N, C-alpha and C positions, 0 to 999 in steps of 0.2 A: 504494499499500500504506500503510495507516494503522497507526500503532503508538502504544503507551503504555509509558513506562518510569517506575517509581517507585523512590525510595530513601528509607528511613527513617533519621533521625538521632536519636541519643540526647541531643540538645542542642536548646535553644530556637530558634525560627525566627530571632530577631534575630541570634543568633550565626552561623547559617548564612548569613544575608543579608549580614553584614559580610564573610564570606569570599567570597561571590559578587561583592561590589563591589571586592575586592582587585585592584589593578593587577598583582599578581604571580601571579595565578591560572594563566594560560596557561604561564608559565615553570615554575612548580612542578608543573604537571600533565604537562608534556612527558616526564619520565622514565618515566611510567606508560603511555605510548602506544606500544606495540610496532609497530603498523601505520601509524605516522605518521613520515614522514621529517623533517618540519619543521612547527612552529607558531610564528606570529609575531603579536603584537598590533600592529595599525597604528592603532587608535583606542581610547581609553578616556576618555570625557568624562562627568563627573557634574555635571549642571546642574539645579537646581530639583527634586531628587529623582528624576531620571531618568538612568540610565546608558545611554549609547550606546557600543557596543563592536563592533569589527571584529577578528576573528581570521582570519589567512590560514593555510591548511592545505596540505600536500602529503603524499599517501599514499605509503606504502612497502609496497605489496601486489603480489603476483604476479597479473597479469591472466590469467584462465582462457583456455585455448587457444581455446575457442569464441568468445570476445569480442575476441581480438587484432585481428581484422579491423575491428572497430568502435570499439574503445577504445584510445587511445594513452596513453603515460605522461603526456604533457602534459595530458591530460584528467583526471588524478587530482589536480588542485589546485583549490581553491575558497576563497571568502571566506564566513565565517559573520558575518552582521550581526544583532545583537540589541539590543533596547531593553528595559531592565528599569526598572519603576516601583516606587519604594519604597512609594507609597501603596497599591498593589494587591498588592504582593509577587509580581508576575508580570511575564513578559516575552513578547514575540513574537520569533521568529527566522526568518531566511531563509537559504538557501544559494544563493550565486551562483557557478557554475562559472567557472573561469578558462579559458574557451574562446572562440573567435570568437563574436560575437554571433549569427551565423546558426545555430550549434549549440546555443545555450542553450534553444531551443524544445523540445529533446528531453528536458530534465531540469528538474524543479521539486521543491523540498523546502522546507517551512516548518512552523512549529508554534508551540506555546506552552510556557511553563515557569512553574510556580507553586510557591511555597513555602507550605505549610499548617501552621498551629500545631495540634498535637494536644492533646487534653485533659489528657494526663498529663505535659505539659511538653516532650515530644519534638516533632519536626517531620517533615514529609514533603515531598519534592519530586516533582512530577508533570510529566513531560515528555510532551506529546502532539505528534505530527507526522504528516506525510504525505510520502512520496517517490513521485514519478511519473516513470517513464521512458516516453517516447513512441517506442518501438522495436517490433520484431516481438514477438509474444506469448511465444515461447519464450525469447528473450533477456531480455525484461522480467521475467518470473516469477523466473528465476534471479538476475538482477542486482539486482532490488529486494530480494530476501531477503538477498543478500550485503551490500548497502549498509546495510540496517537492522541487520544483525548488527554491522557496523563502527560504526554510530551507537551501538548499545547499549554496546559496549566503550568508546567515547569518553565517554559519560555515566557509565559505571561508574567510569572513571578520574577524571572530574571530581568525582564524589561522594566518592571516597576522598580527593582533595585538599581538598575543602571540609571534610571531617572534620578533617583535619590542620590546616588554617588556622584553623578555628573553635575548636580545642582547644589551640592553642599558648599557652604561657605565662603 
C-alpha cells in the first residue's frame, strides 16, 4: 500500500530543517504519540551535511482479534532508520521490525521525506512511502490500512513537534 502525507508550515524551510536536525525531536514528540509505548533515539550523527538517525519504537495498540493468531506484542516494535541530506533537503527511511530475521520477509516499509520551500515563504513536508505485508489477502488489506493510519498519526505528531521546535524563542 502506497501513501503520501503532506504538512504545510507557516515558516521557511530552513527553520523546519533545523528542527528536523534536532537531537531532541524524538523526546519532544513522545508526549504526542498516544499509540506508542516507547520511542528511543539510538543514533543521531550529523556528518558532512548528512544526518544518520535511528529511532526505536514500541507500539501500544490493541491487536485486533482476527490478527492475534498472527501478530504478537513483540512484533509491535521496530527501528526507523533515516538518512537526511541537507543538500537535497530530503531523506530516505526504512522500517526494520524487531522480530526474528526469518519473519522480516513478511513486512517491508520504506519511503522518502522532502522539505519544499514554497513561493510565499512557507514550506511543505512531503512524506511518501510504501507498506507491504506478505500475508493472506484478507489480513493484508486490513492490517496495511491500520498500519498506514498509525504512520499518519506519527507524522502528524512529528509535524506538530517540528512547528514547536522551529518557532521556539
